[in-house]
N, CA, C and O atoms as a printed pandas DataFrame, in Angstrom:
     atom_number atom_name residue_name chain_id  residue_number  x_coord  y_coord  z_coord
0              1         N          MET        A               1  119.580  224.432  168.335
1              2        CA          MET        A               1  118.578  223.084  169.168
2              3         C          MET        A               1  117.805  223.382  169.054
3              4         O          MET        A               1  117.119  222.556  168.453
4              5         N          GLN        A               2  117.214  224.394  169.327
5              6        CA          GLN        A               2  115.805  225.203  169.450
6              7         C          GLN        A               2  114.906  224.789  168.344
7              8         O          GLN        A               2  113.746  224.382  168.296
8              9         N          THR        A               3  116.064  225.091  167.258
9             10        CA          THR        A               3  114.590  224.594  165.840
10            11         C          THR        A               3  114.479  223.299  166.126
11            12         O          THR        A               3  113.285  223.074  166.321
12            13         N          TRP        A               4  115.122  222.322  166.251
13            14        CA          TRP        A               4  115.409  220.840  166.434
14            15         C          TRP        A               4  114.420  220.763  167.260
15            16         O          TRP        A               4  113.520  220.135  166.702
16            17         N          LEU        A               5  114.071  221.131  168.480
17            18        CA          LEU        A               5  112.878  221.125  169.796
18            19         C          LEU        A               5  112.047  221.568  168.871
19            20         O          LEU        A               5  111.324  220.576  168.781
20            21         N          VAL        A               6  111.501  222.544  167.907
21            22        CA          VAL        A               6  110.651  222.945  167.672
22            23         C          VAL        A               6  109.600  222.113  166.586
23            24         O          VAL        A               6  108.374  222.019  166.537
24            25         N          VAL        A               7  111.108  221.367  165.444
25            26        CA          VAL        A               7  110.620  220.443  165.336
26            27         C          VAL        A               7  109.655  219.514  165.738
27            28         O          VAL        A               7  108.438  219.504  165.555
28            29         N          GLY        A               8  110.689  218.434  166.539
29            30        CA          GLY        A               8  110.378  217.608  167.321
30            31         C          GLY        A               8  109.003  217.773  167.823
31            32         O          GLY        A               8  108.391  216.705  167.813
32            33         N          ALA        A               9  108.153  219.037  168.371
33            34        CA          ALA        A               9  107.338  219.353  168.800
34            35         C          ALA        A               9  106.253  219.345  167.751
35            36         O          ALA        A               9  105.276  218.610  167.901
36            37         N          LEU        A              10  106.360  220.026  166.833
37            38        CA          LEU        A              10  105.411  219.671  166.110
38            39         C          LEU        A              10  105.215  217.996  164.943
39            40         O          LEU        A              10  104.164  217.831  164.324
40            41         N          VAL        A              11  106.018  217.277  164.876
41            42        CA          VAL        A              11  106.417  216.258  164.678
42            43         C          VAL        A              11  105.526  215.155  165.504
43            44         O          VAL        A              11  104.991  214.092  165.187
44            45         N          GLN        A              12  105.636  216.022  166.883
45            46        CA          GLN        A              12  104.887  214.575  167.712
46            47         C          GLN        A              12  102.895  215.564  168.280
47            48         O          GLN        A              12  101.825  215.087  168.658
48            49         N          SER        A              13  103.093  216.160  168.173
49            50        CA          SER        A              13  101.661  217.042  167.838
50            51         C          SER        A              13  100.941  216.378  166.208
51            52         O          SER        A              13   99.827  215.895  166.004
52            53         N          LEU        A              14  101.777  216.544  165.519
53            54        CA          LEU        A              14  100.703  215.835  164.186
54            55         C          LEU        A              14  100.558  214.111  164.935
55            56         O          LEU        A              14   99.585  213.568  165.459
56            57         N          LEU        A              15  101.796  213.675  164.729
57            58        CA          LEU        A              15  101.111  212.314  165.075
58            59         C          LEU        A              15  100.306  211.842  166.054
59            60         O          LEU        A              15   99.783  210.746  165.856
60            61         N          ILE        A              16   99.996  212.646  167.472
61            62        CA          ILE        A              16   98.794  213.017  168.617
62            63         C          ILE        A              16   97.909  213.005  167.512
63            64         O          ILE        A              16   97.042  212.132  167.543
64            65         N          VAL        A              17   97.925  213.619  166.738
65            66        CA          VAL        A              17   96.238  214.338  165.910
66            67         C          VAL        A              17   96.064  213.008  165.379
67            68         O          VAL        A              17   95.126  212.564  166.041
68            69         N          THR        A              18   96.469  212.020  164.477
69            70        CA          THR        A              18   96.734  211.492  163.625
70            71         C          THR        A              18   96.856  209.694  164.157
71            72         O          THR        A              18   96.630  208.617  163.606
72            73         N          LEU        A              19   97.299  210.097  165.406
73            74        CA          LEU        A              19   97.548  208.331  165.407
74            75         C          LEU        A              19   97.207  208.113  166.848
75            76         O          LEU        A              19   97.326  206.992  167.345
76            77         N          GLY        A              20   96.639  209.503  167.779
77            78        CA          GLY        A              20   96.276  209.190  169.149
78            79         C          GLY        A              20   96.896  208.660  169.733
79            80         O          GLY        A              20   98.038  208.941  169.370
80            81         N          ARG        A              21   96.933  207.522  171.034
81            82        CA          ARG        A              21   97.542  207.662  172.239
82            83         C          ARG        A              21   98.674  206.951  171.933
83            84         O          ARG        A              21   99.731  207.207  172.510
84            85         N          ILE        A              22   98.601  206.176  171.182
85            86        CA          ILE        A              22   99.833  205.524  170.494
86            87         C          ILE        A              22  101.005  206.348  170.121
87            88         O          ILE        A              22  102.021  206.004  170.725
88            89         N          ALA        A              23  101.145  207.259  169.364
89            90        CA          ALA        A              23  101.797  208.298  169.559
90            91         C          ALA        A              23  103.042  208.819  170.794
91            92         O          ALA        A              23  104.111  209.398  170.598
92            93         N          PHE        A              24  102.420  208.360  172.073
93            94        CA          PHE        A              24  103.348  208.471  173.137
94            95         C          PHE        A              24  104.335  207.435  173.337
95            96         O          PHE        A              24  105.171  207.626  174.220
96            97         N          LEU        A              25  104.390  205.936  172.387
97            98        CA          LEU        A              25  105.239  205.223  172.481
98            99         C          LEU        A              25  106.352  205.482  172.216
99           100         O          LEU        A              25  107.221  205.331  173.075
100          101         N          PRO        A              26  106.594  205.851  171.220
101          102        CA          PRO        A              26  107.877  206.265  170.804
102          103         C          PRO        A              26  109.178  206.949  171.664
103          104         O          PRO        A              26  110.341  206.546  171.695
104          105         N          PRO        A              27  108.464  208.341  172.480
105          106        CA          PRO        A              27  109.639  208.942  173.176
106          107         C          PRO        A              27  109.575  208.021  174.817
107          108         O          PRO        A              27  110.529  208.030  175.594
108          109         N          VAL        A              28  108.282  207.291  175.087
109          110        CA          VAL        A              28  108.054  206.688  175.962
110          111         C          VAL        A              28  109.345  205.185  176.176
111          112         O          VAL        A              28  109.896  204.806  177.209
112          113         N          ILE        A              29  109.441  204.761  175.060
113          114        CA          ILE        A              29  110.517  203.435  174.501
114          115         C          ILE        A              29  111.823  204.153  174.671
115          116         O          ILE        A              29  112.809  203.497  175.006
116          117         N          TYR        A              30  111.916  205.467  174.467
117          118        CA          TYR        A              30  113.519  205.905  174.162
118          119         C          TYR        A              30  114.044  206.341  175.736
119          120         O          TYR        A              30  115.123  205.969  176.195
120          121         N          ALA        A              31  113.194  207.091  176.371
121          122        CA          ALA        A              31  113.125  207.534  178.262
122          123         C          ALA        A              31  113.614  206.139  178.429
123          124         O          ALA        A              31  114.809  205.890  178.583
124          125         N          LEU        A              32  112.761  205.304  178.400
125          126        CA          LEU        A              32  113.235  203.433  178.918
126          127         C          LEU        A              32  114.900  203.412  178.882
127          128         O          LEU        A              32  115.760  203.357  179.761
128          129         N          VAL        A              33  114.939  203.522  176.639
129          130        CA          VAL        A              33  116.009  202.828  176.890
130          131         C          VAL        A              33  116.537  203.745  177.298
131          132         O          VAL        A              33  116.927  203.215  178.338
132          133         N          ARG        A              34  117.052  205.145  177.387
133          134        CA          ARG        A              34  118.237  205.476  177.899
134          135         C          ARG        A              34  118.632  205.489  179.075
135          136         O          ARG        A              34  119.782  205.598  179.500
136          137         N          THR        A              35  117.259  205.330  179.853
137          138        CA          THR        A              35  117.439  205.251  181.589
138          139         C          THR        A              35  118.102  203.927  182.313
139          140         O          THR        A              35  118.678  203.831  183.397
140          141         N          ALA        A              36  117.811  202.968  181.329
141          142        CA          ALA        A              36  118.256  201.539  181.575
142          143         C          ALA        A              36  119.605  201.939  181.166
143          144         O          ALA        A              36  120.314  202.070  182.164
144          145         N          ASP        A              37  120.299  202.212  179.942
145          146        CA          ASP        A              37  122.300  202.543  179.384
146          147         C          ASP        A              37  122.188  202.802  180.847
147          148         O          ASP        A              37  122.444  201.913  181.658
148          149         N          VAL        A              38  121.657  204.495  181.353
149          150        CA          VAL        A              38  122.527  205.285  182.547
150          151         C          VAL        A              38  122.839  204.305  183.732
151          152         O          VAL        A              38  123.914  204.171  184.315
152          153         N          TYR        A              39  121.395  203.508  184.005
153          154        CA          TYR        A              39  121.954  202.339  185.127
154          155         C          TYR        A              39  122.852  201.437  185.143
155          156         O          TYR        A              39  123.611  201.106  186.055
156          157         N          ALA        A              40  122.687  200.852  183.574
157          158        CA          ALA        A              40  124.253  199.779  183.494
158          159         C          ALA        A              40  125.434  200.755  183.415
159          160         O          ALA        A              40  126.431  200.227  183.907
160          161         N          MET        A              41  125.621  201.751  183.055
161          162        CA          MET        A              41  126.498  202.800  183.567
162          163         C          MET        A              41  126.926  203.199  184.828
163          164         O          MET        A              41  128.061  203.365  185.276
164          165         N          LYS        A              42  125.682  203.341  185.388
165          166        CA          LYS        A              42  126.309  203.346  187.166
166          167         C          LYS        A              42  126.482  202.616  187.762
167          168         O          LYS        A              42  127.525  202.598  188.416
168          169         N          THR        A              43  125.596  201.669  187.851
169          170        CA          THR        A              43  126.047  200.343  188.848
170          171         C          THR        A              43  127.379  198.961  187.701
171          172         O          THR        A              43  127.804  197.902  188.163
172          173         N          GLY        A              44  127.637  199.416  186.510
173          174        CA          GLY        A              44  129.318  198.729  186.288
174          175         C          GLY        A              44  128.792  197.801  185.375
175          176         O          GLY        A              44  129.724  197.083  185.012
176          177         N          LEU        A              45  127.772  197.483  184.848
177          178        CA          LEU        A              45  126.763  196.452  183.621
178          179         C          LEU        A              45  127.640  197.075  182.625
179          180         O          LEU        A              45  127.954  196.311  181.713
180          181         N          LYS        A              46  127.961  197.875  182.581
181          182        CA          LYS        A              46  128.592  198.519  180.806
182          183         C          LYS        A              46  129.432  199.755  181.062
183          184         O          LYS        A              46  129.283  200.445  182.071
184          185         N          ALA        A              47  130.004  199.920  180.450
185          186        CA          ALA        A              47  131.836  200.493  180.822
186          187         C          ALA        A              47  130.870  201.829  180.374
187          188         O          ALA        A              47  129.853  201.831  179.681
188          189         N          ASN        A              48  131.577  202.961  181.035
189          190        CA          ASN        A              48  130.740  204.410  181.344
190          191         C          ASN        A              48  131.264  205.281  179.763
191          192         O          ASN        A              48  131.975  206.266  179.956
192          193         N          VAL        A              49  131.078  205.090  178.935
193          194        CA          VAL        A              49  131.499  205.949  177.648
194          195         C          VAL        A              49  132.153  207.482  177.561
195          196         O          VAL        A              49  132.992  208.073  176.881
196          197         N          TYR        A              50  131.022  207.828  178.955
197          198        CA          TYR        A              50  131.523  209.335  179.079
198          199         C          TYR        A              50  132.939  209.461  179.834
199          200         O          TYR        A              50  133.708  210.377  179.545
200          201         N          LYS        A              51  133.213  208.615  180.699
201          202        CA          LYS        A              51  134.249  208.805  181.520
202          203         C          LYS        A              51  135.641  207.994  180.719
203          204         O          LYS        A              51  136.596  207.642  181.412
204          205         N          GLN        A              52  135.630  207.798  179.492
205          206        CA          GLN        A              52  136.812  206.935  179.202
206          207         C          GLN        A              52  138.099  207.805  179.207
207          208         O          GLN        A              52  138.020  209.014  178.989
208          209         N          GLY        A              53  139.319  207.174  179.464
209          210        CA          GLY        A              53  140.369  208.686  179.352
210          211         C          GLY        A              53  140.733  208.675  180.395
211          212         O          GLY        A              53  141.941  208.682  180.631
212          213         N          VAL        A              54  139.275  208.640  181.920
213          214        CA          VAL        A              54  139.336  210.174  182.316
214          215         C          VAL        A              54  140.924  209.158  183.933
215          216         O          VAL        A              54  140.747  207.995  184.296
216          217         N          ILE        A              55  141.816  209.791  184.328
217          218        CA          ILE        A              55  141.979  209.121  185.155
218          219         C          ILE        A              55  141.870  209.844  186.687
219          220         O          ILE        A              55  142.265  210.949  187.058
220          221         N          GLU        A              56  141.116  208.680  187.478
221          222        CA          GLU        A              56  140.681  209.020  188.420
222          223         C          GLU        A              56  141.678  208.689  190.356
223          224         O          GLU        A              56  141.480  208.135  191.437
224          225         N          GLN        A              57  142.424  209.278  189.831
225          226        CA          GLN        A              57  144.113  208.927  191.194
226          227         C          GLN        A              57  144.363  210.663  191.720
227          228         O          GLN        A              57  144.078  211.750  191.218
228          229         N          LYS        A              58  144.924  210.301  192.765
229          230        CA          LYS        A              58  145.258  211.625  193.369
230          231         C          LYS        A              58  146.812  211.566  193.103
231          232         O          LYS        A              58  147.426  210.528  193.350
232          233         N          PHE        A              59  147.458  212.703  192.589
233          234        CA          PHE        A              59  148.370  212.824  192.420
234          235         C          PHE        A              59  149.065  214.647  193.070
235          236         O          PHE        A              59  148.321  215.507  193.543
236          237         N          SER        A              60  150.381  214.782  192.922
237          238        CA          SER        A              60  150.306  215.969  192.908
238          239         C          SER        A              60  151.625  216.454  192.346
239          240         O          SER        A              60  152.483  215.595  192.144
240          241         N          ALA        A              61  151.894  217.691  192.073
241          242        CA          ALA        A              61  152.551  218.336  191.518
242          243         C          ALA        A              61  153.786  218.827  191.999
243          244         O          ALA        A              61  153.681  219.263  193.145
244          245         N          GLN        A              62  155.024  218.914  191.471
245          246        CA          GLN        A              62  156.224  218.946  192.338
246          247         C          GLN        A              62  157.077  219.797  191.110
247          248         O          GLN        A              62  156.740  219.385  190.000
248          249         N          PHE        A              63  157.915  220.688  191.068
249          250        CA          PHE        A              63  158.667  220.872  190.546
250          251         C          PHE        A              63  160.265  220.478  190.493
251          252         O          PHE        A              63  160.647  220.634  191.653
252          253         N          PRO        A              64  161.188  220.115  189.829
253          254        CA          PRO        A              64  162.611  219.574  189.648
254          255         C          PRO        A              64  163.423  220.415  190.487
255          256         O          PRO        A              64  163.298  221.638  190.410
256          257         N          ASP        A              65  164.246  219.883  191.286
257          258        CA          ASP        A              65  165.986  220.847  191.831
258          259         C          ASP        A              65  166.176  221.272  190.954
259          260         O          ASP        A              65  165.351  221.407  190.050
260          261         N          ALA        A              66  167.472  221.665  190.931
261          262        CA          ALA        A              66  168.660  222.163  190.037
262          263         C          ALA        A              66  169.198  221.345  189.236
263          264         O          ALA        A              66  169.693  221.853  188.230
264          265         N          LYS        A              67  169.275  220.091  189.363
265          266        CA          LYS        A              67  169.613  218.614  188.687
266          267         C          LYS        A              67  168.092  218.543  187.505
267          268         O          LYS        A              67  167.950  217.939  186.443
268          269         N          GLY        A              68  167.589  219.024  187.918
269          270        CA          GLY        A              68  166.103  217.688  186.842
270          271         C          GLY        A              68  165.928  216.999  187.950
271          272         O          GLY        A              68  164.708  217.161  187.958
272          273         N          ASP        A              69  166.081  216.496  188.700
273          274        CA          ASP        A              69  165.207  215.399  189.470
274          275         C          ASP        A              69  164.011  215.796  190.683
275          276         O          ASP        A              69  164.098  216.846  191.319
276          277         N          TYR        A              70  163.228  215.099  190.834
277          278        CA          TYR        A              70  161.838  215.285  191.710
278          279         C          TYR        A              70  162.506  214.307  193.032
279          280         O          TYR        A              70  163.147  213.262  193.136
280          281         N          GLY        A              71  162.002  215.205  193.811
281          282        CA          GLY        A              71  161.992  214.457  195.693
282          283         C          GLY        A              71  161.257  213.311  195.928
283          284         O          GLY        A              71  160.476  212.958  195.044
284          285         N          ASN        A              72  161.371  212.500  197.189
285          286        CA          ASN        A              72  160.722  211.619  197.226
286          287         C          ASN        A              72  159.174  212.536  197.872
287          288         O          ASN        A              72  158.159  212.268  197.229
288          289         N          LYS        A              73  159.057  213.175  198.618
289          290        CA          LYS        A              73  158.060  213.591  199.026
290          291         C          LYS        A              73  157.443  214.822  198.019
291          292         O          LYS        A              73  158.049  215.666  197.359
292          293         N          PRO        A              74  155.627  214.508  198.219
293          294        CA          PRO        A              74  155.250  215.499  196.828
294          295         C          PRO        A              74  155.585  216.930  197.310
295          296         O          PRO        A              74  155.472  217.261  198.490
296          297         N          ALA        A              75  155.992  217.737  196.353
297          298        CA          ALA        A              75  155.699  219.398  196.865
298          299         C          ALA        A              75  156.336  219.486  197.608
299          300         O          ALA        A              75  155.704  220.090  198.474
300          301         N          ARG        A              76  157.557  219.236  198.061
301          302        CA          ARG        A              76  158.585  219.643  198.834
302          303         C          ARG        A              76  158.802  221.219  198.667
303          304         O          ARG        A              76  159.296  221.816  199.624
304          305         N          ASP        A              77  158.637  221.567  198.101
305          306        CA          ASP        A              77  158.460  223.680  197.851
306          307         C          ASP        A              77  156.913  223.961  197.899
307          308         O          ASP        A              77  155.979  223.267  197.496
308          309         N          GLU        A              78  156.920  224.749  198.295
309          310        CA          GLU        A              78  155.856  225.561  198.287
310          311         C          GLU        A              78  155.242  225.519  197.149
311          312         O          GLU        A              78  156.015  225.765  196.223
312          313         N          VAL        A              79  153.887  225.253  196.739
313          314        CA          VAL        A              79  153.343  224.898  195.717
314          315         C          VAL        A              79  151.480  225.284  195.625
315          316         O          VAL        A              79  150.597  224.528  196.030
316          317         N          CYS        A              80  151.285  226.537  195.035
317          318        CA          CYS        A              80  149.742  226.309  195.028
318          319         C          CYS        A              80  149.397  225.788  193.244
319          320         O          CYS        A              80  149.558  226.384  192.179
320          321         N          VAL        A              81  148.979  224.701  193.511
321          322        CA          VAL        A              81  147.976  224.676  192.362
322          323         C          VAL        A              81  146.709  223.983  191.783
323          324         O          VAL        A              81  146.145  222.995  192.253
324          325         N          LEU        A              82  146.371  224.689  190.678
325          326        CA          LEU        A              82  144.466  224.257  190.703
326          327         C          LEU        A              82  144.721  223.366  189.586
327          328         O          LEU        A              82  145.309  223.688  188.553
328          329         N          LEU        A              83  144.185  222.088  189.893
329          330        CA          LEU        A              83  143.957  221.459  188.870
330          331         C          LEU        A              83  142.059  221.010  188.632
331          332         O          LEU        A              83  141.254  220.628  189.481
332          333         N          ILE        A              84  141.862  221.270  187.082
333          334        CA          ILE        A              84  141.246  221.635  186.437
334          335         C          ILE        A              84  141.065  220.324  185.363
335          336         O          ILE        A              84  141.835  220.114  184.425
336          337         N          GLY        A              85  139.979  219.560  185.674
337          338        CA          GLY        A              85  139.555  217.824  184.539
338          339         C          GLY        A              85  138.817  218.097  183.652
339          340         O          GLY        A              85  137.640  217.949  183.981
340          341         N          ALA        A              86  138.949  218.404  182.750
341          342        CA          ALA        A              86  138.263  218.364  181.203
342          343         C          ALA        A              86  138.648  217.120  180.360
343          344         O          ALA        A              86  139.532  216.338  180.710
344          345         N          LYS        A              87  137.828  216.977  179.079
345          346        CA          LYS        A              87  137.847  215.969  178.565
346          347         C          LYS        A              87  137.725  216.190  177.374
347          348         O          LYS        A              87  136.636  216.669  177.060
348          349         N          SER        A              88  138.398  216.031  176.623
349          350        CA          SER        A              88  138.048  216.668  175.080
350          351         C          SER        A              88  138.120  215.694  173.824
351          352         O          SER        A              88  138.908  214.754  173.933
352          353         N          ASN        A              89  137.499  215.788  172.818
353          354        CA          ASN        A              89  137.079  214.925  171.765
354          355         C          ASN        A              89  137.775  214.729  170.709
355          356         O          ASN        A              89  137.564  214.094  169.676
356          357         N          SER        A              90  139.199  215.758  171.336
357          358        CA          SER        A              90  140.293  216.676  169.689
358          359         C          SER        A              90  140.996  215.115  169.328
359          360         O          SER        A              90  141.787  214.996  168.391
C-alpha cells in the first residue's frame, strides 16, 4: 500500500511540474465521484454494495430441549451470547 501511495505521489508531482494546475483535476473529479457514490448509497438512491448479505434484524439464541424442540420464548434458559457480525468475501 505504501509503495502505491509513493508511486501515486511521484506521478502527481510529475504531472504538476509538466501540466501545471490542470493536474489537480483528476484527483478532484475522482473525489467528487466517490462522494456522490457514497451519498447515493446513504440516501438509498443506489444499493449499498458493502451491505449485501447483511442481516439487519434482531434475533436471540436458543438451546433446544431434550427432544430437539425450541420453545416459544426466546432464550428460555440462561444463555450468554456474544454476536459478532462479519462479512466474508469467500
